[in-house]
C-alpha positions, 0 to 999 in steps of 0.5 A: 930306880923304882922298887915297885911292890904290890899291896892289897887292902880291903877296908870296906868300900873300895871307893873309899880306899882308892880315894885315900891311897891315891893321895900318897906320894909313891903310889903308882897305880890303884885298882879297885876290885874283889879279893878273898872269895870263892868264885872266879870273875865275880861281878859287882851285883854278885859281890853286893849279895855277900854270898861270893866270899869276896871283899871289895878291895884295892890292889896298889902298886907303890915305890918302896924307895919312896913309901914303905909297906908300914906307912901304907898299913898306918894309913890303912888302919887310920882311915877305916874302922878295923874293929867292926866285923863285916862292916864300915859304917852303914855298909854291912856284909862280908864284902865290906870286911877289913882285910890285908892280903899279904904277898910275902912273909915279910908283909905278913910279919910287918902287918902282924907287928903293926896290928899288935902295936896299934892294938896296944896304942890306938884301939880299945876294941879288938882289931878284927882285920883279917890277915890272909895270904894273897888270893886271886884279885879280880878287877872291878868294872870300869865304873868303879875305877877312880870313882871319887875323883869322878863323883865328888859331889855325890852324897856318898862321896861327900859324907863318907869318903871326903872325911876319910880324905880330910883325915888322911891330909891332917894325919899323914901330910908328910906322905902326900904328893 
């Protein structure tokens, strides 16, 4: 029997995060959207200004019997740079920040544990990922859903997203479909 859980991650561009997590066994659904801001129902054009406080992120539903929250965190930290403040590569602004929005005390504790571990074992620069309680999540416009799979030939997808997916497949093959 499935044990469905929710997780929220902001790792820069939501197209990148969605493309990475879609490959994991046990991830049932991913929605690209906006989280952590101070206006209701923001639109992409507003998010792009960086003035709404929202981050581009994903909401994912996963089966905890197949995939652990800790596994999701390891994938999250391995497929974006959690040491750069308000940016991922050429994407600059608070909307591209690294953030985890936990849904309960257990997710918060696991995230703190993984951050501390990775700070000691993997990253020399400080991890600047925000760890925040769940905020209202606003679904992005339809054209932002399943973006990578529909636009793999676009330059952004080829140069930015494809290497992240390749890294996932190399490092986390045991978690893939």
